[in-house]
C-alpha positions in Angstrom: 0.0 0.0 0.0 2.8 2.4 0.8 4.4 4.4 -1.9 7.9 6.0 -1.9 7.7 9.7 -3.2 10.6 21.0 -7.6 10.9 23.4 -9.5 12.9 26.5 -8.7 10.9 29.5 -7.6 10.4 32.0 -10.4 12.6 35.0 -9.8 13.1 38.2 -11.7 13.6 37.6 -15.4 17.2 38.2 -16.6 17.9 41.1 -18.8 18.7 39.6 -22.2 21.7 40.8 -24.2 21.6 40.9 -28.0 20.5 37.5 -29.2 23.3 37.2 -31.8 26.1 37.0 -29.3 27.2 33.5 -28.0 27.3 34.7 -24.5 23.7 36.0 -24.9 22.7 32.6 -26.1 24.2 30.9 -23.1 22.5 33.3 -20.8 19.1 32.7 -22.5 19.7 29.0 -22.3 20.3 29.2 -18.5 17.1 31.2 -18.1 15.1 28.7 -20.1 16.5 25.8 -18.1 15.8 27.5 -14.8 12.2 27.9 -15.9 11.9 24.2 -17.0 11.6 25.3 -20.7 13.9 22.6 -21.9 12.6 22.4 -25.5 13.2 26.2 -25.9 16.7 25.8 -24.4 17.5 23.1 -27.0 16.6 25.4 -29.8 19.0 28.1 -28.5 21.8 25.6 -27.8 21.6 24.2 -31.3 22.0 27.8 -32.6 25.0 28.2 -30.4 26.5 24.9 -31.5 26.1 25.9 -35.1 28.4 28.8 -34.3 30.7 27.0 -31.9 30.8 23.3 -32.9 33.3 22.4 -30.3 31.5 24.1 -27.3 31.5 21.2 -24.8 29.5 23.1 -22.3 26.7 23.6 -24.8 26.7 19.9 -25.7 26.4 19.0 -22.1 23.6 21.5 -21.5 21.8 20.2 -24.6 22.2 16.6 -23.4 20.7 17.5 -20.0 17.7 19.2 -21.7 17.1 16.2 -23.9 17.3 13.9 -20.8 14.8 16.1 -18.9 12.5 15.8 -21.9 12.8 12.0 -21.9 14.6 12.0 -25.2 17.4 9.6 -24.4 18.8 8.9 -27.8 19.6 12.5 -28.7 20.8 13.0 -25.1 23.2 10.2 -25.5 24.3 11.7 -28.8 25.2 15.0 -27.2 27.1 13.5 -24.3 28.9 11.1 -26.7 30.2 14.0 -28.8 31.1 16.0 -25.7 33.2 13.0 -24.6 34.8 12.7 -28.0 35.5 16.5 -28.1 37.0 16.5 -24.6 37.9 12.9 -23.4 39.0 14.4 -20.1 35.6 15.7 -19.3 34.3 13.9 -16.2 30.9 15.6 -16.7 30.6 14.2 -20.2 31.4 10.7 -18.9 29.1 11.0 -15.9 26.2 12.3 -17.8 26.7 9.7 -20.6 26.7 6.9 -18.0 23.5 8.3 -16.5 21.7 8.2 -19.8 23.0 4.8 -20.7 21.6 3.6 -17.3 18.2 5.0 -18.2 18.4 3.3 -21.6 19.0 -0.1 -19.9 22.6 -0.2 -21.2 24.0 -1.0 -17.8 27.4 -2.2 -18.7 28.0 0.9 -20.8 26.8 3.0 -17.9 29.2 1.4 -15.5 32.1 1.8 -18.0 31.4 5.6 -18.3 31.0 6.1 -14.6 34.3 4.4 -13.9 36.0 6.6 -16.5 34.5 9.6 -14.7 36.0 8.3 -11.5 39.4 8.0 -13.1 39.2 11.7 -14.2 37.7 13.1 -11.0 38.1 10.5 -8.1 36.9 13.0 -5.5 33.5 13.5 -7.0 30.8 11.4 -5.3 28.4 11.5 -8.2 29.9 8.7 -10.3 30.1 6.4 -7.3 26.5 7.2 -6.5 25.4 6.4 -10.1 27.3 3.1 -10.1 25.2 2.3 -7.0 22.1 3.2 -8.9 23.0 1.0 -11.8 23.7 -2.0 -9.6 20.4 -1.5 -7.7 18.5 -1.5 -11.0 19.9 -5.0 -11.6 19.0 -6.1 -8.0 22.7 -6.3 -7.2 22.2 -4.9 -3.7 25.5 -5.8 -2.1 27.4 -4.1 -4.9 25.0 -1.2 -4.8 25.6 -0.8 -1.0 29.3 -0.7 -1.5 29.2 2.1 -4.1 26.7 4.2 -2.1 29.0 3.9 0.9 31.9 5.1 -1.2 29.9 8.1 -2.3 29.1 8.8 1.4 32.7 8.4 2.4 33.6 11.1 -0.1 30.7 13.3 0.8 29.0 12.4 4.1 26.3 15.1 3.4 25.2 13.4 0.2 21.5 13.0 1.2 20.5 11.0 -1.9 23.2 8.4 -1.3 21.9 7.9 2.3 18.4 7.6 0.9 19.3 5.0 -1.8 21.5 3.1 0.7 18.4 2.9 2.8 16.5 1.4 -0.1 19.0 -1.3 -0.8 19.4 -2.1 2.9 15.6 -2.5 3.1 15.7 -4.8 0.1 18.3 -6.9 1.9 16.1 -7.2 5.0 18.3 -4.9 7.1 15.4 -2.7 8.1 16.9 -1.1 11.2 20.0 0.0 9.2 17.7 1.3 6.5 15.8 3.5 9.0 19.1 4.9 10.2 20.0 6.0 6.6 16.6 7.5 6.0 16.9 9.5 9.2 20.4 10.7 8.2 19.1 11.8 4.9 16.4 13.9 6.7 19.0 15.4 9.0 20.9 16.6 6.0 17.9 17.7 3.9 15.0 18.2 6.3 12.9 20.2 3.9 12.6 17.5 1.3 9.2 15.9 1.3 10.4 12.7 -0.4 12.8 12.0 2.4 9.9 12.0 4.9 7.8 9.9 2.6 10.6 7.3 2.5 10.9 7.1 6.3 7.1 7.1 6.7 6.7 4.3 4.3 9.3 2.3 6.2 7.4 2.8 9.4 4.2 1.9 7.8 5.5 -1.4 6.5 6.6 -2.2 10.0 3.2 -1.4 11.5 4.5 1.7 13.2 1.6 3.7 12.1 1.8 6.6 14.4 5.4 7.2 13.5 4.4 6.9 9.8 1.7 9.5 10.3 4.2 11.9 11.8 6.5 11.6 8.8 3.7 11.9 6.3 2.4 15.0 8.1 5.9 16.6 7.7 5.8 15.7 4.0 2.4 17.4 3.6 3.7 20.4 5.4 6.5 20.7 3.0 4.5 19.9 -0.2 0.8 20.2 0.4 0.1 19.5 -3.3 1.8 16.1 -3.3 -0.8 13.5 -4.1 1.6 10.8 -2.8 2.0 12.5 0.5 -1.7 13.1 1.0 -2.4 9.5 0.0 0.1 8.0 2.4 -1.1 10.2 5.3 -4.8 9.3 4.6 -4.1 5.6 4.2 -2.1 5.5 7.5 -4.9 7.4 9.3 -7.4 5.0 7.9 -5.5 2.0 9.2 -5.5 3.7 12.6 -9.2 3.9 12.4 -9.2 7.7 12.3 -11.7 8.0 9.4 -12.6 11.6 10.0 -9.0 12.8 9.6 -8.3 10.3 6.8 -11.2 11.4 4.6 -10.1 14.9 3.7 -6.5 13.7 3.1 -7.7 11.0 0.7 -10.0 13.5 -1.0 -7.0 15.7 -1.6 -5.0 12.7 -2.8 -7.4 12.0 -5.6 -7.4 15.8 -6.4 -3.6 15.9 -6.8 -3.2 12.3 -8.1 -6.4 11.7 -10.1 -4.9 8.7 -11.9 -4.0 6.8 -8.7 -6.3 3.8 -8.5 -5.1 3.1 -5.0 -6.0 6.6 -3.8 -9.6 6.2 -5.3 -9.9 2.8 -3.6 -8.8 4.0 -0.2 -11.1 7.0 -0.5 -13.9 4.6 -1.3 -13.1 2.6 1.9 -13.2 5.7 4.0 -16.5 6.8 2.5 -18.0 3.4 3.1 -17.0 3.6 6.8 -18.8 6.9 7.0 -21.9 5.2 5.3 -21.5 7.5 2.2 -22.1 4.5 0.0 -23.1 6.4 -3.2 -19.9 8.3 -3.3 -18.0 5.1 -2.3 -19.4 3.2 -5.3 -18.2 6.0 -7.6 -14.6 5.8 -6.2 -14.4 2.0 -6.4 -15.6 2.1 -10.0 -13.0 4.8 -10.8 -10.3 2.5 -9.3 -11.5 -0.4 -11.5 -11.4 1.9 -14.6 -7.8 2.9 -13.8 -6.4 -0.5 -12.8 -8.8 -3.2 -13.8 -10.8 -5.6 -11.7 -9.1 -6.5 -8.4 -10.6 -8.9 -5.9 -10.4 -6.5 -3.0 -11.9 -3.6 -4.9 -14.7 -5.7 -6.3 -15.5 -7.0 -2.8 -15.7 -3.4 -1.4 -17.8 -2.3 -4.4 -20.1 -5.2 -3.9 -20.6 -4.4 -0.2 -21.3 -0.7 -1.0 -23.8 -1.7 -3.7 -25.5 -4.1 -1.2 -25.8 -1.2 1.3 -27.6 0.8 -1.4 -30.0 -2.1 -2.0 -28.6 -2.8 -5.5 -28.5 -6.5 -4.8 -28.1 -7.9 -8.3 -25.2 -5.6 -9.0 -23.7 -6.4 -5.6 -23.9 -10.2 -6.4 -22.1 -9.7 -9.7 -19.3 -7.8 -8.0 -18.9 -10.2 -5.2 -18.7 -13.2 -7.6 -16.1 -11.3 -9.5 -14.1 -10.8 -6.3 -14.3 -14.6 -5.5 -13.3 -15.5 -9.0 -10.1 -13.6 -8.4 -9.7 -14.8 -4.9 -11.8 -17.9 -4.1 -10.4 -18.0 -0.5 -11.7 -14.6 0.5 -14.0 -15.4 3.4 -15.2 -11.9 3.8 -16.4 -11.8 0.1 -18.0 -15.2 0.6 -19.9 -14.1 3.7 -21.0 -10.9 2.0 -22.2 -12.9 -1.0 -24.2 -15.1 1.4 -25.9 -12.1 2.9 -26.8 -10.8 -0.6 -28.1 -14.1 -1.8 -30.1 -14.5 1.4 -31.7 -11.1 0.8 -32.5 -12.1 -2.7 -34.6 -15.0 -1.3 -32.2 -17.9 -2.2 -31.9 -19.3 1.4 -30.5 -22.7 0.5 -27.7 -21.3 -1.5 -27.1 -18.7 1.2 -26.8 -21.4 3.8 -24.1 -23.2 1.7 -22.2 -19.9 1.3 -22.4 -19.1 5.1 -20.9 -22.5 5.9 -18.2 -22.0 3.3 -17.4 -18.6 4.7 -17.0 -20.1 8.2 -14.6 -22.8 6.9 -12.5 -20.2 5.0 -12.3 -18.0 8.1 -11.3 -21.0 10.3 -8.4 -21.9 8.0 -7.3 -18.3 7.2 
């Protein structure tokens, strides 16, 4: 259930020098990149490269813009030609390795990051990125070693502490993982994602009140984060605090409208408040987004039954049991619905089956 989850503030616009000067083009590029206008920045950078074909800084900036736009092939092309133009550029090697990693070319990524380390051994970034590549391949011990090297070079590298926490968690070393997540928060306390990471770890261990505290901090930092609102609402719901959970889950679906799990949890909260009509709408939305799932179908069936829509409820509950025949709650709810429809003998069989399933659960 738990999920793991900035743009610079706009300032005064820079005064633009004449657009035909290379320095002016560089300044305009920086302005566009600061504003997240990466496509516009690429246009200007290509103009600059037409005038200065060997401008490595422009190639690197262009590659970064392409990567931000999700255009990995042209990004790799820019970083490759930057590396050819200046083989001693650690930035070219590092960025090229990062794009190769995103492309799934992991061996090429590792090669480029190692070259970056040879050029700039005191830069923690290539060590960190090697850790990322190994983690993508589920090579957690290797990943741990490289994250620790990055931290050894820069103990204040918050993202290395965070990712080290991830791999320690994957290796079952939960207590150590929590230490790393806490360290990342000490370094970077105003980062909502750091609090989400720690809160998710607490939630997975059943430490719900600690999880709520971290999710509240994430919401304080980034109130428009659907992920933070969802996690806070889901944790409150598990604690039985429906009144506080409901508004958080309503905001979760506002900010993350395509999250099937957020719609489902909101439906559960609405059902607990006996708002069954709204609950049905949320469960149906969850099904549209993620397809039929036994748990969602069971809750939808129960809400429909509460509204007296017994035939619809029966169909949903049978769908739930088709996906999970051992669900004693769905079996019991189906028995109740069938009984209300006047099929008492069938209902008796379903009640007995529900009792057997519950006894063996």
